[in-house]
C-alpha positions in Angstrom: 0.0 0.0 0.0 2.8 2.2 0.7 4.4 1.6 -2.5 1.2 2.6 -4.3 0.8 5.8 -2.4 4.5 6.5 -3.2 4.0 6.0 -7.0 0.7 8.1 -7.1 2.4 11.6 -7.5 4.5 10.3 -10.4 1.6 8.7 -12.0 -0.6 11.9 -11.4 2.2 13.8 -12.9 2.3 11.5 -16.1 -1.4 11.7 -16.5 -1.2 15.6 -16.2 1.6 15.6 -18.7 -0.4 13.5 -21.3 -3.4 15.8 -20.7 -1.3 18.8 -21.3 0.0 17.2 -24.5 -3.3 16.7 -25.8 -4.5 20.2 -24.8 -1.5 21.7 -26.7 -2.4 19.6 -29.7 -6.0 21.1 -29.5 -4.6 24.7 -29.3 -2.0 24.0 -32.0 -4.8 22.7 -34.3 -7.0 25.6 -33.8 -4.1 28.1 -34.3 -3.0 26.2 -37.5 -6.5 26.2 -38.8 -6.9 30.1 -38.3 -3.4 30.6 -39.8 -3.9 28.7 -42.9 -7.3 30.6 -43.5 -5.7 34.0 -43.0 -2.7 33.2 -44.9 -4.7 31.5 -47.6 -2.5 28.5 -47.8 -3.3 25.5 -49.6 -5.5 23.0 -47.5 -3.3 20.0 -48.5 -0.3 21.7 -47.2 -2.0 22.7 -44.0 -3.5 19.2 -43.5 0.1 17.6 -43.9 1.6 20.1 -41.3 -1.2 19.4 -38.7 -0.6 15.6 -39.2 3.1 16.0 -38.7 2.6 18.3 -35.5 0.0 15.9 -34.2 2.4 13.0 -34.1 5.3 15.3 -32.8 3.3 16.7 -29.9 1.7 13.5 -28.8 5.0 11.5 -29.0 6.9 14.0 -26.9 4.0 13.9 -24.3 4.2 10.1 -24.2 8.1 10.1 -23.8 7.9 12.9 -21.1 5.3 10.9 -19.2 7.1 7.7 -19.3 10.2 9.6 -18.0 8.3 11.1 -15.2 7.3 7.5 -14.2 11.0 6.7 -13.9 11.2 4.6 -16.9 14.3 5.0 -18.8 13.3 6.3 -22.1 16.6 6.1 -23.8 16.6 2.4 -23.6 13.1 2.3 -24.7 14.0 4.4 -27.9 16.9 2.1 -28.6 14.6 -1.0 -28.2 12.1 0.8 -30.5 14.7 1.3 -33.1 15.3 -2.5 -33.3 11.6 -3.3 -33.0 10.8 -0.8 -35.7 13.4 -2.4 -38.0 11.7 -5.8 -37.5 8.2 -4.3 -37.8 9.4 -2.5 -41.0 10.1 -5.8 -42.9 6.6 -7.2 -41.6 4.6 -4.1 -42.4 6.4 -2.8 -45.5 3.1 -2.0 -47.3 2.1 0.3 -44.6 5.3 2.0 -44.5 5.2 2.2 -48.1 1.9 4.0 -48.0 3.3 6.5 -45.4 6.3 7.3 -47.6 4.0 7.7 -50.5 1.8 9.9 -48.5 5.0 12.3 -48.1 5.6 12.2 -51.6 1.9 13.2 -52.6 2.2 16.2 -50.2 5.6 17.1 -51.6 4.9 16.6 -55.4 1.1 17.8 -55.1 -0.3 16.2 -58.3 -3.7 17.2 -56.8 -5.1 19.1 -53.7 -8.1 18.8 -51.5 -11.5 19.3 -53.5 -9.9 18.3 -57.0 -11.7 15.9 -59.1 -9.3 13.0 -60.0 -9.3 9.6 -61.5 -6.9 7.1 -60.2 -6.9 3.3 -60.5 -10.2 3.4 -62.5 -12.1 5.3 -59.8 -13.2 9.0 -60.3 -14.3 11.3 -57.5 -13.4 14.2 -55.2 -10.3 14.3 -53.1 -11.9 14.6 -49.5 -8.8 13.9 -47.4 -5.1 12.8 -47.7 -3.7 10.8 -45.0 -0.3 9.3 -44.3 -1.9 5.9 -45.3 -4.4 6.6 -48.0 -6.1 9.0 -50.2 -9.9 9.5 -49.5 -11.9 9.9 -52.6 -15.7 10.6 -52.7 -17.3 9.1 -55.9 -20.4 10.8 -57.5 -22.7 8.3 -56.1 -21.6 9.3 -52.4 -19.3 6.4 -51.8 -15.9 7.0 -49.7 -12.9 5.2 -51.3 -9.8 4.8 -49.4 -7.1 4.6 -52.2 -3.7 3.4 -50.8 -1.1 6.0 -51.3 1.2 3.7 -53.0 -1.4 3.1 -55.8 -1.8 6.8 -56.3 2.1 7.4 -56.5 2.6 4.3 -59.0 -0.6 4.8 -61.0 -1.6 7.6 -63.7 -3.7 10.1 -62.0 -6.1 12.1 -64.3 -7.1 15.5 -62.7 -10.2 17.3 -64.0 -9.6 20.6 -62.2 -5.9 21.4 -62.4 -6.5 23.6 -65.4 -9.0 26.5 -65.7 -11.2 24.8 -68.5 -12.1 21.3 -69.3 -13.2 20.1 -72.9 -16.3 18.1 -73.3 -16.4 15.6 -76.1 -19.9 14.5 -77.2 -19.9 11.6 -79.9 -22.7 11.1 -82.1 -23.6 9.5 -85.6 -25.6 10.6 -88.5 -26.6 9.1 -91.9 -24.1 8.7 -94.6 -26.6 10.7 -96.8 -26.6 13.7 -94.4 -25.1 17.1 -95.2 -22.2 17.2 -92.8 -22.1 21.1 -92.9 -25.8 21.3 -91.9 -25.3 18.8 -89.1 -22.3 20.8 -88.1 -24.3 24.0 -87.9 -27.1 22.4 -85.8 -24.7 21.0 -83.5 -22.8 24.3 -82.9 -26.2 26.0 -82.4 -26.7 24.0 -79.1 -23.6 25.6 -77.6 -24.4 29.3 -78.6 -25.5 31.5 -75.6 -24.8 29.0 -73.0 -23.3 30.4 -69.7 -21.2 27.4 -68.7 -19.5 27.1 -72.2 -16.8 29.4 -73.2 -16.3 30.8 -76.8 -12.5 30.8 -76.8 -11.3 28.4 -77.8 -14.5 27.9 -79.9 -16.6 24.8 -80.0 -16.2 22.6 -83.2 -17.6 19.5 -84.6 -15.2 16.8 -86.2 -15.6 13.6 -88.1 -14.1 10.7 -86.1 -15.0 7.7 -88.4 -16.6 6.6 -91.5 -18.7 3.5 -90.7 -20.8 1.2 -93.1 -24.2 2.6 -92.0 -23.2 6.0 -90.5 -20.7 8.9 -90.0 -19.3 9.1 -86.6 -18.9 12.8 -85.4 -18.0 14.5 -82.2 -19.1 17.8 -80.8 -15.9 19.3 -78.9 -16.6 22.3 -76.5 -14.9 23.9 -73.7 -16.4 24.2 -70.1 -16.0 27.3 -68.0 -16.5 25.5 -64.6 -14.5 22.1 -64.9 -16.3 20.9 -61.7 -19.6 20.9 -63.5 -18.4 18.6 -66.3 -20.9 15.5 -65.5 -24.1 17.2 -65.2 -23.3 19.5 -68.2 -22.0 16.5 -70.2 -25.5 14.9 -69.7 -27.3 18.1 -70.4 -25.5 18.9 -73.6 -25.8 15.3 -74.8 -29.5 15.5 -74.5 -29.8 19.0 -76.1 -27.6 17.9 -79.1 -30.1 14.8 -79.5 -33.2 16.9 -79.3 -31.7 19.4 -81.8 -30.8 16.7 -84.4 -34.2 15.0 -84.0 -36.1 18.2 -84.5 -34.0 19.0 -87.4 -34.9 15.7 -89.1 -31.3 14.6 -89.1 -31.1 10.7 -89.8 -29.1 9.1 -86.8 -28.8 5.4 -87.8 -27.0 2.5 -86.2 -26.3 -1.0 -87.4 -28.6 -3.7 -86.7 -29.0 -7.3 -87.4 -31.7 -9.4 -88.6 -32.4 -13.1 -87.7 -34.1 -15.6 -89.8 -35.8 -18.5 -88.5 -35.1 -22.0 -90.0 -37.9 -24.6 -90.0 -37.2 -27.6 -88.0 -37.8 -30.1 -90.9 -35.5 -28.0 -93.2 -32.6 -30.0 -94.9 -30.7 -26.7 -95.7 -27.8 -26.3 -93.3 -27.8 -22.9 -91.9 -24.2 -22.2 -93.1 -25.6 -22.4 -96.7 -28.1 -19.4 -96.2 -27.1 -16.2 -97.4 -26.3 -13.7 -94.9 -28.6 -10.8 -94.5 -28.3 -7.5 -92.8 -31.3 -5.1 -92.0 -31.2 -1.6 -93.1 -30.0 1.0 -90.6 -32.6 2.2 -88.1 -33.4 5.8 -87.8 -32.9 6.1 -84.0 -29.6 6.8 -82.2 -28.2 4.3 -80.0 -27.9 5.8 -76.2 -24.1 5.6 -75.2 -22.7 7.2 -72.2 
């Protein structure tokens, strides 16, 4: 009992040290948030600094508290070096993610709030941690992409530059006047507030198919963050404009011929037939 009573002052002091470290971290976090806002610093850099300060302050608090309890922290740190080396081989993937996180903060291929596509996934960058990059998809899912995948993959950013080009493919009949079709398609873009006039919109021919001519409307968007809803809206307006103008928008179809069960003619000897192109455009995303 006497030993416990003798240990209580040191234990209380250690608890107070840990509590003080936590309070210091809270104050530093609040001060850093205000400093980032006033200095107009990049949120990604501010988040990285907060993460480093958090681990630094809490680590100092833990080491100081252990020293107050009479524990030899020097030997513990030396032992942690050996243990850390062993854990490094066992948890190399986690360490790789941490190192990759530092590279992301340093290289800054994107920042918080950017719209990116990485590893086949598209979404908004919500947070960058030492282990993963959190991406929110358009349907509301949160994806934690390991930082090693981000560093070692091709990252497509939709918001790094002021404007983004929208490409809307469509097809018209081979008998159509392409200049007339081009005029109709460009009329969809005129006077639209979300589309810029410089560079100007254009319509190009991308392929000459058997039953149709593949074309593409290329237009630049003023606010790149709205590219998904504007792409859907522009595709719909283009289809309605071409349909109202009576433009033929065919696609290739196949006709199937039934063979009677008692027929002696093998299917391979029947002539192949193909139906004429339909007058309705196929929906493609």
